[in-house]
N, CA, C and O atoms as CSV, one atom per row, in Angstrom:
chain,resi,resn,atom,element,x,y,z
A,1,UNK,N,N,15.733,-31.009,-4.685
A,1,UNK,CA,C,14.334,-31.172,-5.044
A,1,UNK,C,C,13.896,-30.018,-5.934
A,1,UNK,O,O,14.487,-28.938,-5.925
A,2,UNK,N,N,12.876,-30.271,-6.680
A,2,UNK,CA,C,12.332,-29.263,-7.576
A,2,UNK,C,C,11.625,-28.179,-6.751
A,2,UNK,O,O,10.846,-28.499,-5.853
A,3,UNK,N,N,11.890,-26.901,-7.048
A,3,UNK,CA,C,11.226,-25.831,-6.300
A,3,UNK,C,C,9.712,-25.880,-6.507
A,3,UNK,O,O,9.219,-26.285,-7.560
A,4,UNK,N,N,9.006,-25.461,-5.481
A,4,UNK,CA,C,7.546,-25.449,-5.600
A,4,UNK,C,C,7.122,-24.359,-6.569
A,4,UNK,O,O,7.846,-23.388,-6.788
A,5,UNK,N,N,5.954,-24.529,-7.138
A,5,UNK,CA,C,5.426,-23.552,-8.081
A,5,UNK,C,C,4.969,-22.296,-7.359
A,5,UNK,O,O,4.776,-22.299,-6.143
A,6,UNK,N,N,4.801,-21.237,-8.110
A,6,UNK,CA,C,4.311,-20.005,-7.510
A,6,UNK,C,C,2.808,-20.093,-7.342
A,6,UNK,O,O,2.128,-20.822,-8.065
A,7,UNK,N,N,2.310,-19.357,-6.397
A,7,UNK,CA,C,0.885,-19.357,-6.114
A,7,UNK,C,C,0.245,-18.167,-6.823
A,7,UNK,O,O,0.724,-17.041,-6.688
A,8,UNK,N,N,-0.797,-18.392,-7.553
A,8,UNK,CA,C,-1.486,-17.340,-8.281
A,8,UNK,C,C,-2.217,-16.416,-7.318
A,8,UNK,O,O,-2.764,-16.861,-6.308
A,9,UNK,N,N,-2.220,-15.129,-7.639
A,9,UNK,CA,C,-2.946,-14.167,-6.808
A,9,UNK,C,C,-4.432,-14.166,-7.148
A,9,UNK,O,O,-5.241,-13.616,-6.402
A,10,UNK,N,N,-4.793,-14.779,-8.268
A,10,UNK,CA,C,-6.193,-14.794,-8.680
A,10,UNK,C,C,-6.604,-13.531,-9.420
A,10,UNK,O,O,-7.758,-13.403,-9.828
A,11,UNK,N,N,-5.678,-12.597,-9.597
A,11,UNK,CA,C,-5.970,-11.332,-10.267
A,11,UNK,C,C,-5.781,-11.500,-11.764
A,11,UNK,O,O,-4.789,-12.075,-12.215
A,12,UNK,N,N,-6.739,-10.995,-12.532
A,12,UNK,CA,C,-6.567,-10.948,-13.983
A,12,UNK,C,C,-5.929,-9.598,-14.303
A,12,UNK,O,O,-6.565,-8.551,-14.178
A,13,UNK,N,N,-4.668,-9.640,-14.717
A,13,UNK,CA,C,-3.886,-8.428,-14.905
A,13,UNK,C,C,-4.263,-7.679,-16.179
A,13,UNK,O,O,-4.606,-8.283,-17.195
A,14,UNK,N,N,-4.191,-6.357,-16.103
A,14,UNK,CA,C,-4.383,-5.483,-17.249
A,14,UNK,C,C,-3.007,-4.933,-17.604
A,14,UNK,O,O,-2.459,-4.102,-16.879
A,15,UNK,N,N,-2.452,-5.399,-18.720
A,15,UNK,CA,C,-1.096,-5.015,-19.100
A,15,UNK,C,C,-0.947,-3.503,-19.239
A,15,UNK,O,O,0.102,-2.956,-18.898
A,16,UNK,N,N,-1.963,-2.829,-19.725
A,16,UNK,CA,C,-1.905,-1.378,-19.887
A,16,UNK,C,C,-1.748,-0.685,-18.529
A,16,UNK,O,O,-0.997,0.283,-18.407
A,17,UNK,N,N,-2.452,-1.176,-17.519
A,17,UNK,CA,C,-2.332,-0.594,-16.182
A,17,UNK,C,C,-0.937,-0.800,-15.613
A,17,UNK,O,O,-0.368,0.107,-15.004
A,18,UNK,N,N,-0.392,-1.982,-15.810
A,18,UNK,CA,C,0.949,-2.275,-15.306
A,18,UNK,C,C,1.976,-1.389,-16.003
A,18,UNK,O,O,2.877,-0.850,-15.359
A,19,UNK,N,N,1.841,-1.241,-17.312
A,19,UNK,CA,C,2.754,-0.365,-18.056
A,19,UNK,C,C,2.626,1.085,-17.584
A,19,UNK,O,O,3.625,1.795,-17.469
A,20,UNK,N,N,1.409,1.514,-17.316
A,20,UNK,CA,C,1.180,2.884,-16.867
A,20,UNK,C,C,1.901,3.166,-15.547
A,20,UNK,O,O,2.407,4.267,-15.334
A,21,UNK,N,N,1.945,2.172,-14.670
A,21,UNK,CA,C,2.592,2.363,-13.373
A,21,UNK,C,C,4.101,2.139,-13.421
A,21,UNK,O,O,4.864,2.941,-12.880
A,22,UNK,N,N,4.534,1.064,-14.059
A,22,UNK,CA,C,5.928,0.655,-13.970
A,22,UNK,C,C,6.781,0.997,-15.184
A,22,UNK,O,O,8.008,1.026,-15.080
A,23,UNK,N,N,6.174,1.251,-16.309
A,23,UNK,CA,C,6.924,1.557,-17.526
A,23,UNK,C,C,6.421,2.863,-18.136
A,23,UNK,O,O,6.234,2.970,-19.348
A,24,UNK,N,N,6.212,3.837,-17.285
A,24,UNK,CA,C,5.688,5.139,-17.699
A,24,UNK,C,C,6.633,5.788,-18.704
A,24,UNK,O,O,7.852,5.708,-18.549
A,25,UNK,N,N,6.082,6.428,-19.728
A,25,UNK,CA,C,6.897,7.055,-20.776
A,25,UNK,C,C,7.774,8.170,-20.210
A,25,UNK,O,O,8.912,8.350,-20.644
A,26,UNK,N,N,7.245,8.911,-19.247
A,26,UNK,CA,C,8.014,9.963,-18.582
A,26,UNK,C,C,8.443,9.440,-17.216
A,26,UNK,O,O,7.592,9.098,-16.395
A,27,UNK,N,N,9.749,9.372,-16.958
A,27,UNK,CA,C,10.215,8.826,-15.685
A,27,UNK,C,C,9.661,9.606,-14.491
A,27,UNK,O,O,9.536,10.830,-14.528
A,28,UNK,N,N,9.337,8.871,-13.444
A,28,UNK,CA,C,8.891,9.482,-12.196
A,28,UNK,C,C,9.593,8.783,-11.037
A,28,UNK,O,O,10.064,7.654,-11.170
A,29,UNK,N,N,9.654,9.463,-9.915
A,29,UNK,CA,C,10.147,8.880,-8.673
A,29,UNK,C,C,8.993,8.873,-7.690
A,29,UNK,O,O,8.296,9.875,-7.529
A,30,UNK,N,N,8.796,7.745,-7.035
A,30,UNK,CA,C,7.740,7.602,-6.037
A,30,UNK,C,C,8.438,7.370,-4.700
A,30,UNK,O,O,9.111,6.357,-4.510
A,31,UNK,N,N,8.274,8.313,-3.779
A,31,UNK,CA,C,8.891,8.238,-2.461
A,31,UNK,C,C,7.794,8.040,-1.427
A,31,UNK,O,O,6.848,8.825,-1.356
A,32,UNK,N,N,7.924,6.977,-0.617
A,32,UNK,CA,C,6.848,6.599,0.297
A,32,UNK,C,C,7.424,6.198,1.646
A,32,UNK,O,O,8.476,5.564,1.726
A,33,UNK,N,N,6.719,6.576,2.700
A,33,UNK,CA,C,7.022,6.076,4.033
A,33,UNK,C,C,5.709,5.648,4.679
A,33,UNK,O,O,4.665,6.254,4.439
A,34,UNK,N,N,5.767,4.608,5.495
A,34,UNK,CA,C,4.553,4.005,6.059
A,34,UNK,C,C,3.900,4.848,7.142
A,34,UNK,O,O,2.727,4.646,7.454
A,35,UNK,N,N,4.638,5.789,7.722
A,35,UNK,CA,C,4.090,6.610,8.803
A,35,UNK,C,C,4.747,7.984,8.780
A,35,UNK,O,O,5.886,8.138,8.338
A,36,UNK,N,N,4.014,8.969,9.260
A,36,UNK,CA,C,4.544,10.326,9.314
A,36,UNK,C,C,5.578,10.446,10.430
A,36,UNK,O,O,5.686,9.567,11.284
A,37,UNK,N,N,6.331,11.534,10.416
A,37,UNK,CA,C,7.350,11.762,11.435
A,37,UNK,C,C,6.722,11.709,12.832
A,37,UNK,O,O,5.681,12.315,13.086
A,38,UNK,N,N,7.373,10.979,13.716
A,38,UNK,CA,C,6.896,10.848,15.090
A,38,UNK,C,C,5.883,9.738,15.303
A,38,UNK,O,O,5.493,9.467,16.439
A,39,UNK,N,N,5.452,9.094,14.230
A,39,UNK,CA,C,4.495,7.983,14.325
A,39,UNK,C,C,5.233,6.660,14.162
A,39,UNK,O,O,6.362,6.609,13.674
A,40,UNK,N,N,4.560,5.589,14.587
A,40,UNK,CA,C,5.110,4.257,14.386
A,40,UNK,C,C,4.311,3.562,13.291
A,40,UNK,O,O,3.099,3.745,13.178
A,41,UNK,N,N,5.001,2.768,12.491
A,41,UNK,CA,C,4.333,1.949,11.486
A,41,UNK,C,C,3.815,0.703,12.196
A,41,UNK,O,O,4.603,-0.115,12.670
A,42,UNK,N,N,2.511,0.557,12.271
A,42,UNK,CA,C,1.890,-0.526,13.030
A,42,UNK,C,C,1.826,-1.820,12.237
A,42,UNK,O,O,1.829,-1.827,11.006
A,43,UNK,N,N,1.768,-2.917,12.989
A,43,UNK,CA,C,1.618,-4.236,12.384
A,43,UNK,C,C,0.973,-5.169,13.390
A,43,UNK,O,O,0.911,-4.871,14.583
A,44,UNK,N,N,0.500,-6.289,12.902
A,44,UNK,CA,C,-0.038,-7.354,13.738
A,44,UNK,C,C,0.598,-8.658,13.272
A,44,UNK,O,O,0.924,-8.814,12.095
A,45,UNK,N,N,0.772,-9.588,14.197
A,45,UNK,CA,C,1.445,-10.849,13.872
A,45,UNK,C,C,0.836,-11.558,12.670
A,45,UNK,O,O,1.570,-11.987,11.779
A,46,UNK,N,N,-0.473,-11.691,12.623
A,46,UNK,CA,C,-1.120,-12.446,11.545
A,46,UNK,C,C,-1.452,-11.593,10.318
A,46,UNK,O,O,-1.869,-12.122,9.288
A,47,UNK,N,N,-1.269,-10.291,10.427
A,47,UNK,CA,C,-1.660,-9.372,9.363
A,47,UNK,C,C,-0.436,-8.801,8.654
A,47,UNK,O,O,-0.457,-8.578,7.444
A,48,UNK,N,N,0.621,-8.569,9.412
A,48,UNK,CA,C,1.807,-7.919,8.876
A,48,UNK,C,C,1.700,-6.415,9.025
A,48,UNK,O,O,0.836,-5.912,9.743
A,49,UNK,N,N,2.579,-5.703,8.346
A,49,UNK,CA,C,2.562,-4.240,8.394
A,49,UNK,C,C,1.313,-3.698,7.713
A,49,UNK,O,O,0.957,-4.126,6.615
A,50,UNK,N,N,0.661,-2.766,8.366
A,50,UNK,CA,C,-0.594,-2.230,7.831
A,50,UNK,C,C,-0.392,-1.619,6.451
A,50,UNK,O,O,-1.098,-1.964,5.503
A,51,UNK,N,N,0.577,-0.705,6.341
A,51,UNK,CA,C,0.763,-0.030,5.061
A,51,UNK,C,C,1.214,-1.008,3.976
A,51,UNK,O,O,0.739,-0.934,2.843
A,52,UNK,N,N,2.113,-1.908,4.307
A,52,UNK,CA,C,2.581,-2.884,3.322
A,52,UNK,C,C,1.426,-3.721,2.799
A,52,UNK,O,O,1.319,-3.960,1.596
A,53,UNK,N,N,0.568,-4.163,3.696
A,53,UNK,CA,C,-0.582,-4.976,3.301
A,53,UNK,C,C,-1.496,-4.198,2.354
A,53,UNK,O,O,-1.886,-4.708,1.303
A,54,UNK,N,N,-1.835,-2.966,2.730
A,54,UNK,CA,C,-2.769,-2.198,1.903
A,54,UNK,C,C,-2.130,-1.699,0.604
A,54,UNK,O,O,-2.836,-1.516,-0.389
A,55,UNK,N,N,-0.826,-1.479,0.587
A,55,UNK,CA,C,-0.152,-1.133,-0.667
A,55,UNK,C,C,-0.240,-2.311,-1.632
A,55,UNK,O,O,-0.525,-2.130,-2.816
A,56,UNK,N,N,0.004,-3.507,-1.128
A,56,UNK,CA,C,-0.079,-4.706,-1.967
A,56,UNK,C,C,-1.496,-4.890,-2.528
A,56,UNK,O,O,-1.659,-5.145,-3.721
A,57,UNK,N,N,-2.509,-4.765,-1.684
A,57,UNK,CA,C,-3.878,-4.957,-2.166
A,57,UNK,C,C,-4.296,-3.848,-3.127
A,57,UNK,O,O,-5.038,-4.100,-4.076
A,58,UNK,N,N,-3.831,-2.634,-2.891
A,58,UNK,CA,C,-4.152,-1.530,-3.792
A,58,UNK,C,C,-3.484,-1.740,-5.152
A,58,UNK,O,O,-4.102,-1.505,-6.191
A,59,UNK,N,N,-2.234,-2.178,-5.146
A,59,UNK,CA,C,-1.545,-2.464,-6.414
A,59,UNK,C,C,-2.268,-3.555,-7.192
A,59,UNK,O,O,-2.463,-3.438,-8.402
A,60,UNK,N,N,-2.664,-4.612,-6.498
A,60,UNK,CA,C,-3.388,-5.698,-7.169
A,60,UNK,C,C,-4.691,-5.176,-7.779
A,60,UNK,O,O,-5.033,-5.522,-8.910
A,61,UNK,N,N,-5.412,-4.349,-7.035
A,61,UNK,CA,C,-6.685,-3.811,-7.529
A,61,UNK,C,C,-6.467,-2.904,-8.738
A,61,UNK,O,O,-7.213,-2.983,-9.714
A,62,UNK,N,N,-5.456,-2.049,-8.679
A,62,UNK,CA,C,-5.228,-1.094,-9.755
A,62,UNK,C,C,-4.558,-1.705,-10.986
A,62,UNK,O,O,-4.585,-1.112,-12.064
A,63,UNK,N,N,-3.969,-2.863,-10.833
A,63,UNK,CA,C,-3.360,-3.547,-11.986
A,63,UNK,C,C,-4.314,-4.560,-12.608
A,63,UNK,O,O,-3.968,-5.221,-13.586
A,64,UNK,N,N,-5.495,-4.680,-12.051
A,64,UNK,CA,C,-6.445,-5.662,-12.562
A,64,UNK,C,C,-7.223,-5.112,-13.751
A,64,UNK,O,O,-7.152,-3.925,-14.069
A,65,UNK,N,N,-7.955,-5.989,-14.387
A,65,UNK,CA,C,-8.788,-5.603,-15.537
A,65,UNK,C,C,-10.003,-4.780,-15.118
A,65,UNK,O,O,-10.712,-4.238,-15.966
A,66,UNK,N,N,-10.243,-4.686,-13.806
A,66,UNK,CA,C,-11.401,-3.943,-13.315
A,66,UNK,C,C,-11.169,-2.438,-13.289
A,66,UNK,O,O,-12.113,-1.671,-13.100
A,67,UNK,N,N,-9.927,-2.008,-13.478
A,67,UNK,CA,C,-9.578,-0.586,-13.425
A,67,UNK,C,C,-9.015,-0.125,-14.758
A,67,UNK,O,O,-8.534,-0.928,-15.558
A,68,UNK,N,N,-9.083,1.178,-14.983
A,68,UNK,CA,C,-8.458,1.770,-16.164
A,68,UNK,C,C,-7.933,3.148,-15.793
A,68,UNK,O,O,-8.358,3.741,-14.802
A,69,UNK,N,N,-7.013,3.645,-16.593
A,69,UNK,CA,C,-6.414,4.965,-16.360
A,69,UNK,C,C,-5.866,5.104,-14.938
A,69,UNK,O,O,-6.198,6.055,-14.230
A,70,UNK,N,N,-5.036,4.163,-14.530
A,70,UNK,CA,C,-4.522,4.155,-13.164
A,70,UNK,C,C,-3.298,5.056,-13.020
A,70,UNK,O,O,-2.603,5.355,-13.991
A,71,UNK,N,N,-3.058,5.477,-11.784
A,71,UNK,CA,C,-1.890,6.304,-11.480
A,71,UNK,C,C,-1.349,5.907,-10.111
A,71,UNK,O,O,-2.043,5.287,-9.306
A,72,UNK,N,N,-0.086,6.281,-9.866
A,72,UNK,CA,C,0.502,6.010,-8.559
A,72,UNK,C,C,-0.246,6.764,-7.469
A,72,UNK,O,O,-0.370,6.267,-6.350
A,73,UNK,N,N,-0.743,7.947,-7.777
A,73,UNK,CA,C,-1.496,8.698,-6.770
A,73,UNK,C,C,-2.731,7.913,-6.330
A,73,UNK,O,O,-3.032,7.864,-5.138
A,74,UNK,N,N,-3.441,7.305,-7.262
A,74,UNK,CA,C,-4.620,6.497,-6.915
A,74,UNK,C,C,-4.228,5.301,-6.053
A,74,UNK,O,O,-4.881,5.010,-5.050
A,75,UNK,N,N,-3.165,4.614,-6.446
A,75,UNK,CA,C,-2.704,3.431,-5.703
A,75,UNK,C,C,-2.338,3.822,-4.276
A,75,UNK,O,O,-2.771,3.181,-3.318
A,76,UNK,N,N,-1.542,4.871,-4.143
A,76,UNK,CA,C,-1.045,5.259,-2.825
A,76,UNK,C,C,-2.126,5.896,-1.959
A,76,UNK,O,O,-2.136,5.710,-0.742
A,77,UNK,N,N,-3.033,6.644,-2.576
A,77,UNK,CA,C,-4.121,7.254,-1.795
A,77,UNK,C,C,-5.028,6.178,-1.202
A,77,UNK,O,O,-5.447,6.287,-0.050
A,78,UNK,N,N,-5.329,5.152,-1.972
A,78,UNK,CA,C,-6.162,4.061,-1.452
A,78,UNK,C,C,-5.443,3.348,-0.304
A,78,UNK,O,O,-6.051,3.074,0.731
A,79,UNK,N,N,-4.163,3.049,-0.479
A,79,UNK,CA,C,-3.392,2.381,0.576
A,79,UNK,C,C,-3.323,3.257,1.827
A,79,UNK,O,O,-3.434,2.751,2.944
A,80,UNK,N,N,-3.144,4.545,1.648
A,80,UNK,CA,C,-3.072,5.484,2.775
A,80,UNK,C,C,-4.392,5.519,3.537
A,80,UNK,O,O,-4.403,5.426,4.764
A,81,UNK,N,N,-5.494,5.651,2.823
A,81,UNK,CA,C,-6.816,5.716,3.451
A,81,UNK,C,C,-7.104,4.454,4.263
A,81,UNK,O,O,-7.593,4.533,5.390
A,82,UNK,N,N,-6.803,3.302,3.691
A,82,UNK,CA,C,-7.064,2.038,4.384
A,82,UNK,C,C,-6.141,1.858,5.590
A,82,UNK,O,O,-6.560,1.326,6.618
A,83,UNK,N,N,-4.898,2.297,5.467
A,83,UNK,CA,C,-3.948,2.201,6.581
A,83,UNK,C,C,-4.408,3.061,7.755
A,83,UNK,O,O,-4.390,2.610,8.901
A,84,UNK,N,N,-4.817,4.285,7.476
A,84,UNK,CA,C,-5.294,5.192,8.530
A,84,UNK,C,C,-6.497,4.585,9.247
A,84,UNK,O,O,-6.572,4.618,10.475
A,85,UNK,N,N,-7.427,4.037,8.491
A,85,UNK,CA,C,-8.631,3.433,9.084
A,85,UNK,C,C,-8.274,2.225,9.951
A,85,UNK,O,O,-8.804,2.078,11.052
A,86,UNK,N,N,-7.388,1.366,9.469
A,86,UNK,CA,C,-6.977,0.177,10.228
A,86,UNK,C,C,-6.279,0.590,11.524
A,86,UNK,O,O,-6.548,0.023,12.583
A,87,UNK,N,N,-5.390,1.568,11.442
A,87,UNK,CA,C,-4.659,2.022,12.626
A,87,UNK,C,C,-5.602,2.606,13.676
A,87,UNK,O,O,-5.418,2.371,14.871
A,88,UNK,N,N,-6.609,3.362,13.243
A,88,UNK,CA,C,-7.563,3.976,14.178
A,88,UNK,C,C,-8.335,2.940,14.979
A,88,UNK,O,O,-8.847,3.250,16.055
A,89,UNK,N,N,-8.427,1.713,14.471
A,89,UNK,CA,C,-9.158,0.653,15.162
A,89,UNK,C,C,-8.249,-0.345,15.855
A,89,UNK,O,O,-8.696,-1.425,16.243
A,90,UNK,N,N,-6.957,0.008,16.019
A,90,UNK,CA,C,-5.979,-0.911,16.597
A,90,UNK,C,C,-5.254,-0.232,17.755
A,90,UNK,O,O,-4.882,0.938,17.669
A,91,UNK,N,N,-5.060,-0.978,18.834
A,91,UNK,CA,C,-4.310,-0.455,19.970
A,91,UNK,C,C,-2.828,-0.762,19.793
A,91,UNK,O,O,-2.448,-1.904,19.538
A,92,UNK,N,N,-1.993,0.267,19.930
A,92,UNK,CA,C,-0.549,0.093,19.798
A,92,UNK,C,C,0.119,-0.167,21.144
A,92,UNK,O,O,1.244,-0.665,21.197
A,93,UNK,N,N,-0.560,0.164,22.211
A,93,UNK,CA,C,-0.036,-0.036,23.555
A,93,UNK,C,C,-1.151,-0.511,24.468
A,93,UNK,O,O,-2.334,-0.400,24.146
A,94,UNK,N,N,-0.746,-1.046,25.620
A,94,UNK,CA,C,-1.697,-1.435,26.657
A,94,UNK,C,C,-1.648,-0.391,27.747
A,94,UNK,O,O,-0.589,0.201,27.957
A,95,UNK,N,N,-2.710,-0.136,28.439
A,95,UNK,CA,C,-4.016,-0.780,28.360
A,95,UNK,C,C,-4.800,-0.308,27.138
A,95,UNK,O,O,-4.445,0.677,26.490
A,96,UNK,N,N,-5.857,-1.025,26.847
A,96,UNK,CA,C,-6.678,-0.691,25.683
A,96,UNK,C,C,-7.606,0.478,26.029
A,96,UNK,O,O,-8.774,0.301,26.377
A,97,UNK,N,N,-7.037,1.668,25.918
A,97,UNK,CA,C,-7.771,2.914,26.161
A,97,UNK,C,C,-7.600,3.800,24.933
A,97,UNK,O,O,-6.649,3.625,24.172
A,98,UNK,N,N,-8.511,4.747,24.734
A,98,UNK,CA,C,-8.457,5.575,23.519
A,98,UNK,C,C,-7.099,6.227,23.258
A,98,UNK,O,O,-6.713,6.376,22.099
A,99,UNK,N,N,-6.375,6.615,24.286
A,99,UNK,CA,C,-5.075,7.269,24.111
A,99,UNK,C,C,-4.040,6.331,23.493
A,99,UNK,O,O,-3.035,6.795,22.954
A,100,UNK,N,N,-4.272,5.024,23.562
A,100,UNK,CA,C,-3.311,4.051,23.033
A,100,UNK,C,C,-3.681,3.511,21.656
A,100,UNK,O,O,-3.055,2.568,21.172
A,101,UNK,N,N,-4.699,4.103,21.020
A,101,UNK,CA,C,-5.006,3.719,19.643
A,101,UNK,C,C,-3.855,4.157,18.745
A,101,UNK,O,O,-3.244,5.203,18.965
A,102,UNK,N,N,-3.573,3.361,17.752
A,102,UNK,CA,C,-2.484,3.673,16.818
A,102,UNK,C,C,-2.820,4.917,16.013
A,102,UNK,O,O,-3.983,5.208,15.735
A,103,UNK,N,N,-1.790,5.630,15.654
A,103,UNK,CA,C,-1.921,6.746,14.729
A,103,UNK,C,C,-0.860,6.544,13.666
A,103,UNK,O,O,0.336,6.604,13.949
A,104,UNK,N,N,-1.304,6.303,12.439
A,104,UNK,CA,C,-0.372,6.047,11.341
A,104,UNK,C,C,-0.891,6.712,10.084
A,104,UNK,O,O,-1.953,6.362,9.569
A,105,UNK,N,N,-0.138,7.666,9.605
A,105,UNK,CA,C,-0.485,8.402,8.397
A,105,UNK,C,C,0.638,8.265,7.382
A,105,UNK,O,O,1.633,8.986,7.463
A,106,UNK,N,N,0.496,7.349,6.424
A,106,UNK,CA,C,1.536,7.214,5.396
A,106,UNK,C,C,1.732,8.531,4.640
A,106,UNK,O,O,0.795,9.307,4.457
A,107,UNK,N,N,2.958,8.757,4.212
A,107,UNK,CA,C,3.312,9.976,3.489
A,107,UNK,C,C,3.960,9.565,2.171
A,107,UNK,O,O,4.794,8.659,2.132
A,108,UNK,N,N,3.569,10.237,1.101
A,108,UNK,CA,C,4.201,9.947,-0.190
A,108,UNK,C,C,4.293,11.200,-1.031
A,108,UNK,O,O,3.553,12.167,-0.846
A,109,UNK,N,N,5.216,11.147,-1.947
A,109,UNK,CA,C,5.342,12.210,-2.932
A,109,UNK,C,C,5.722,11.573,-4.264
A,109,UNK,O,O,6.447,10.580,-4.311
A,110,UNK,N,N,5.228,12.153,-5.322
A,110,UNK,CA,C,5.499,11.661,-6.676
A,110,UNK,C,C,6.157,12.817,-7.428
A,110,UNK,O,O,5.595,13.905,-7.546
A,111,UNK,N,N,7.363,12.552,-7.932
A,111,UNK,CA,C,8.144,13.604,-8.575
A,111,UNK,C,C,8.434,13.206,-10.018
A,111,UNK,O,O,8.856,12.080,-10.283
A,112,UNK,N,N,8.211,14.117,-10.937
A,112,UNK,CA,C,8.546,13.856,-12.339
A,112,UNK,C,C,10.057,13.876,-12.504
A,112,UNK,O,O,10.752,14.668,-11.867
A,113,UNK,N,N,10.554,13.006,-13.356
A,113,UNK,CA,C,11.985,12.881,-13.574
A,113,UNK,C,C,12.583,11.806,-12.702
A,113,UNK,O,O,11.896,11.231,-11.858
A,114,UNK,N,N,13.842,11.534,-12.895
A,114,UNK,CA,C,14.517,10.476,-12.150
A,114,UNK,C,C,14.941,10.932,-10.789
A,114,UNK,O,O,15.525,10.156,-10.033
């Protein structure tokens, strides 16, 4: 059978923003982890991984025509901020007491060169 078509994200892409992130004139390395040492990367069945979800939405926002002069630091900082906020409002263990609220602090570094 013929494969199904792809589903549009609804985002109007800004080619300059995409080039700035993925085809940068000076090579960079972006190293990212969803949680700091000793923390767990949280997720929910219907939501998925917190950091993965917010990284995807941040990339979509920063690659859209609504933004200009984008950088990986902006993309990752937004995803980090949203992940921390989501985790603070989610219980990682039972019972649902303050000590069992999730703690998730994504960590990233951006290095010039390959």
